[in-house]
C-alpha positions as CSV (number, residue, x, y, z in Angstrom):
1,M,78.2,118.6,111.6
2,T,81.6,117.4,110.4
3,I,81.7,114.5,108.0
4,K,84.5,112.1,108.7
5,L,85.8,110.6,105.4
6,T,87.9,107.6,104.9
7,R,89.3,105.8,101.8
8,I,88.6,102.5,100.1
9,Q,91.4,100.0,100.8
10,G,92.2,96.3,101.0
11,E,95.2,94.5,102.3
12,I,96.2,90.8,102.1
13,C,96.2,89.4,105.6
14,E,98.2,86.2,105.6
15,P,100.8,84.8,108.0
16,E,102.9,83.3,105.2
17,D,104.2,84.2,101.8
18,G,102.3,83.3,98.6
19,I,105.1,81.1,97.3
20,S,104.5,78.7,100.1
21,K,100.9,78.4,99.0
22,L,102.0,77.7,95.4
23,R,104.4,75.0,96.6
24,R,101.5,73.3,98.4
25,I,99.3,73.6,95.3
26,E,102.1,71.8,93.4
27,E,102.3,69.1,96.1
28,F,98.5,68.5,96.0
29,G,98.4,68.6,92.2
30,R,101.1,65.9,91.9
31,I,99.0,63.5,93.8
32,S,96.9,62.7,90.7
33,H,99.9,61.4,88.8
34,R,101.9,60.2,91.7
35,S,104.7,62.5,90.7
36,E,105.5,63.8,94.2
37,D,109.1,62.8,93.9
38,R,109.6,65.3,91.1
39,Q,108.9,68.3,93.3
40,T,111.9,70.5,94.0
41,E,112.4,73.8,95.7
42,D,111.7,75.8,92.6
43,S,109.6,73.4,90.5
44,W,106.4,75.2,91.5
45,Q,106.9,77.9,88.8
46,R,107.0,75.4,86.0
47,F,104.2,73.4,87.5
48,I,101.8,76.4,87.9
49,E,102.6,77.7,84.4
50,S,102.1,74.3,82.7
51,V,99.4,72.5,84.7
52,V,97.3,75.3,86.0
53,M,97.6,78.2,83.5
54,K,98.3,76.3,80.3
55,H,96.2,73.2,80.8
56,G,93.6,74.8,82.9
57,D,93.6,72.5,86.0
58,L,92.2,75.3,88.2
59,S,90.6,73.0,90.6
60,I,93.8,72.4,92.5
61,I,94.2,76.1,93.3
62,E,91.0,75.8,95.4
63,H,93.1,74.1,98.1
64,E,94.6,77.4,99.1
65,K,92.9,80.5,100.4
66,V,93.7,84.2,101.0
67,T,92.1,86.6,103.4
68,V,91.8,90.3,102.7
69,I,90.9,92.9,105.3
70,A,89.0,95.7,103.4
71,T,87.4,99.1,104.1
72,V,84.7,99.8,101.6
73,D,81.3,101.4,101.7
74,R,78.1,99.5,102.4
75,G,77.1,99.6,98.7
76,M,80.3,97.9,97.7
77,S,80.1,95.3,100.5
78,H,76.7,94.2,99.1
79,E,78.5,93.4,95.8
80,L,81.4,91.6,97.6
81,V,79.1,89.2,99.4
82,R,77.4,88.2,96.1
83,H,80.5,86.1,95.3
84,R,79.4,82.6,96.1
85,I,82.4,80.7,97.4
86,G,83.7,82.9,100.2
87,S,83.6,83.6,103.9
88,Y,82.8,87.1,105.3
89,T,82.9,88.8,108.6
90,Q,81.7,92.3,108.5
91,E,81.3,95.3,110.9
92,S,77.7,95.0,112.1
93,T,75.4,98.1,112.0
94,R,73.1,96.1,114.4
95,F,75.7,96.1,117.2
96,V,77.9,99.1,116.6
97,N,76.6,102.3,118.1
98,Y,77.9,105.1,115.8
99,D,76.8,107.7,118.4
100,K,79.7,106.7,120.6
101,P,82.9,108.7,120.2
102,E,85.0,105.6,119.8
103,H,82.7,104.4,116.9
104,E,82.3,107.7,115.1
105,P,81.0,106.9,111.6
106,E,83.2,107.3,108.6
107,F,82.0,107.8,105.0
108,I,83.4,107.2,101.6
109,K,82.8,109.9,99.0
110,P,82.3,108.7,95.4
111,T,85.4,109.4,93.3
112,D,83.2,110.7,90.5
113,L,81.9,113.6,92.5
114,F,84.1,116.5,91.3
115,G,81.9,119.5,91.1
116,R,81.0,121.8,94.0
117,N,77.2,121.6,93.5
118,E,77.0,117.8,93.5
119,T,79.5,117.6,96.4
120,D,77.3,120.0,98.4
121,V,74.2,117.8,97.8
122,W,76.1,114.7,98.9
123,N,77.4,116.4,102.0
124,A,74.0,117.6,102.9
125,A,72.5,114.1,102.6
126,I,75.3,112.6,104.8
127,E,74.8,115.3,107.4
128,C,71.1,114.7,107.5
129,A,71.5,110.9,107.8
130,Q,74.0,111.4,110.7
131,E,71.7,113.8,112.5
132,S,68.7,111.6,112.1
133,Y,70.6,108.5,113.3
134,K,71.8,110.3,116.4
135,K,68.4,111.8,117.1
136,L,66.7,108.4,116.9
137,L,69.2,107.0,119.5
138,S,69.6,109.9,121.9
139,V,66.1,111.5,121.8
140,Y,63.8,108.6,121.1
141,G,65.8,105.8,122.6
142,V,65.7,103.7,119.4
143,S,68.3,100.8,119.3
144,P,71.2,100.9,116.9
145,Q,69.8,98.0,114.9
146,I,66.6,100.0,114.2
147,A,68.2,103.4,113.8
148,R,70.7,102.0,111.2
149,S,67.9,102.1,108.6
150,V,68.6,105.8,107.9
151,L,72.4,105.3,107.3
152,P,73.4,105.6,103.7
153,N,75.3,103.3,101.4
154,A,78.3,105.7,101.8
155,L,78.8,104.5,105.4
156,A,82.3,102.9,105.6
157,T,82.5,99.3,106.8
158,K,85.3,97.0,107.6
159,I,85.1,93.4,106.3
160,A,87.2,90.3,106.2
161,V,86.9,88.4,102.9
162,T,88.3,84.9,102.5
163,Y,88.3,83.2,99.1
164,N,90.2,80.3,97.7
165,L,92.6,81.3,95.0
166,R,90.3,80.2,92.2
167,S,87.5,82.4,93.6
168,W,90.0,85.3,93.8
169,R,90.7,84.8,90.1
170,H,87.0,84.9,89.4
171,F,86.6,88.1,91.5
172,F,89.4,90.0,89.7
173,I,88.2,88.8,86.3
174,M,84.7,90.1,87.0
175,R,85.5,93.2,89.1
176,C,88.4,94.8,87.3
177,T,86.7,95.3,83.9
178,K,85.9,98.5,82.1
179,E,82.2,98.2,83.1
180,T,82.9,97.7,86.8
181,H,81.6,100.3,89.2
182,P,84.2,103.1,89.6
183,Q,84.5,102.7,93.4
184,M,84.8,98.9,93.1
185,K,87.7,99.4,90.7
186,D,89.3,101.7,93.3
187,F,89.4,98.6,95.5
188,S,89.8,95.7,93.1
189,I,92.6,97.1,90.8
190,P,95.1,98.0,93.6
191,L,94.3,94.6,95.2
192,L,94.9,92.8,92.0
193,Y,98.4,94.3,91.9
194,Q,99.0,93.0,95.4
195,F,97.9,89.5,94.4
196,Q,100.1,89.6,91.3
197,G,103.1,90.2,93.5
198,Y,102.0,87.8,96.3
199,C,101.1,84.8,94.1
200,P,103.1,85.0,90.9
201,I,101.7,83.6,87.6
202,L,98.1,82.9,88.9
203,F,96.9,86.5,88.2
204,D,99.3,87.8,85.6
205,D,96.9,87.3,82.7
206,I,94.3,89.6,84.3
207,T,94.5,93.2,82.9
208,P,92.6,96.1,84.5
209,D,89.9,97.8,82.4
210,M,89.5,94.9,79.9
211,K,86.0,94.8,78.4
212,Q,83.9,92.3,80.3
213,S,83.3,90.2,77.2
214,E,87.1,89.8,76.8
215,A,87.7,89.2,80.5
216,M,85.0,86.4,80.5
217,R,87.3,84.4,78.2
218,L,89.7,83.9,81.1
219,L,87.0,82.0,83.1
220,R,87.5,78.3,83.0
């Protein structure tokens, strides 16, 4: 049996540029001091640097959200949905029948599996899971929502993740550290670079592979 592999990935899915979001954050932030008349076309940069990053008024960045469409394995998706303030829509193993050609299952191989022996063991486990799943459906007439119990954490899943910008900061601070699961870093670090380009300033202080004890100091 052929194992169909895919890769971990995440892409920002937004209809507008990040600068527009930062301008609105400035607009909302100026309400507290009634300084709306001071906003200009490019004043957002000074405002974000001073009010948000220097003085720590992170509550105002909760007004704006970003959605990411991700492909991860089921193990990673369990970690993603643990982040409290977020919205999730995920590919359902209850309703998707992976025995249909158009829904052929894909799997994500751990990046730390380099040797032939451990790769052979992993391949055998995935093949066995696929065969068992298909047999439950085709031979015994079990429904997909019951047969899914034999599918492994390596099963790829598509998920839409929406956080406000403060929650994204928290996500990257917690999930880009040295101690983070290797596969999660395969997702979080490239995504952090996307955010640093998409929403300047807000994520520039987050550095991949910091020790968690150091990264935690960024939480406010």
